[in-house]
Structures are given as structure tokens and as C-alpha cells.
N, C-alpha and C positions, 0 to 999 in steps of 0.2 A: 553414485555415477555423476556425473554434471551435465547437463544438454539442454539446449536452449527446446524453446517447445513453440513452434509455429504458429501460431494462433494471435491475432490480435484483439482486444480488449479497448471500451469505450467506460467512463465514467458518466452517470447521472445524477446529478443531487437531485435527492427528493424531500420535498417542501413540504413536509405535513405538519400541519398545523398542532395536531396531539402530539406529536412524539418529543419527549422531552430531552433524546439526543438524535443529531443528524444522522441522517439515511443516505447511503448514496450507494444506486446499484450500479454495477460493476456487467456490462454486457460483453461477453466473449464469444467466439467463433463456436462455444461448448455449450453455450446457455448462460444464463447471469446469476448473479450474484447480489444477495442485498447485503451491504455493511452498514453494522451501528457504530458510531463513532462517540466516545467517551468523553465526552468535551468537558464535565467536570471532573476527570481524573488528569487529563493530561490535554488543558487550553491550549498551549503554541504550539503542542503534535496535528488538531485536529485540525486548525485555524490554516495550519501551514499545505497539511493533504488535503481540505477546500479549496485554499486559493490554487492549489494543482489540476482539482478537477473543474473549477472554474474557467481556469485561464484555457480547458479543453488538451492540458501539457501530454494525461496517461492517452488521448485519443490516438490509436495505431499503435502504441507500444507493444511487447512481447514480454512474454515470460521468459525470462532467458539464462533463468539457475531454477533447477528442478535435481532435488536431494530426496527420491524414495524414501520413505517412514521419518521425515526432518520438516521440510518445508518446500516452496516454489514462490520465487523471489521475481517480481517484476517491476516497472517502473520508471526505467532507464533507457530503454534501449528499444529500437525501431527493427523491421526486419531489414537482416543484414548486420545485426550487429553494431546498428551507426547508433554512438552515446548521443543523450540530449541536453543539453547544457540544461542546467539546474540553477536554481535561484540558490544565495548563501546556505550553509545550513542551522537547524534548529539548537536548540540545548536541550540535550536529554530530558527526559522524562520519566523514565523507566522507576523510580521510586515512589512510586503511585498508588501500591497494591495489585494491579492489574496484572496478570502473569499471560503465558506463550500456550497457553492453551489447543486444542487443536482447537480448527476453525476460528482462532482468531487471527489480527493482521496485525503487525507491527511494521514500524522503520527499520530500514534496513541502513547500517552504517559501517564503516571503518575502524578498526582497534580504539578509535577517537572516539570516546562516547557522546561530544557533541559535534559528528560530523553528518548526523540524517540528512538529507535535502529532498526528495523525491523517489526513491527505491521504497520498495516493502515488501514485508514477504508472508505467508499466509503459513501458520502452522498443520499439517497437517499428522503431526502427533505434540501428547502434552510435551513444550520442552523445558 
């Protein structure tokens, strides 16, 4: 069943000098999650995601799509399902060895493989 989760989240870029990969802290009304981004595997995707974080784009958006046992999706809508305007889509970098395993984040897209922009999903199962 699809449903909107009515809690807001914000992202904070962590600039730890010792970290090999960029780390982003997602702060939600339900707690915080630290996300590790694999710049060596998906450089354009990471650059795109980090730019949205730095611009404050994700501040105040909601998880608008939740499918039990599959994933939770956010990054594109404000409360009331008001869609946010995004930058141009990015090139798909899915053939990089990374997998949609439980706890991982990935960019959401349409059936066009090169349509990802700001929306992302978090896997709650191995997909």
C-alpha cells in the first residue's frame, strides 16, 4: 500500500577528513540516519545528491511513497504533496557493482534509465 509519511527531514553534510567516502546525516522527526555515499562507484550520482544537500533542497521534504517490505521514497515533495522543481536529470550509473540491499540508498527514476534527479529511496529489503 502506498502512503505518504508525514514527517520532515533535513540533511547535513559531514566533512570528516578521515572518511574515504562522503557521509551525510539525514535528520528526520523520527531520528537520524547516517548515509555513506560511494563516490568511486557513482561519481555523478554522488555529486548530484551532495549538491541537493548543500543547496538545502531536501530540508522540509517528506517520504511520500512507502511500500512495506520494499522501500521508502522521498526527496521530491513537501507536506501536502507539493512537488519541488529539480535540476536536470543525471546519467544512470547503475552498472557499478553496487546493489539495492537492505539499508542502502539509491536514486529514484522513471522507466527512462537516465531520469533520476532529486528523489531517492531507501531499501528496506534486498531488492
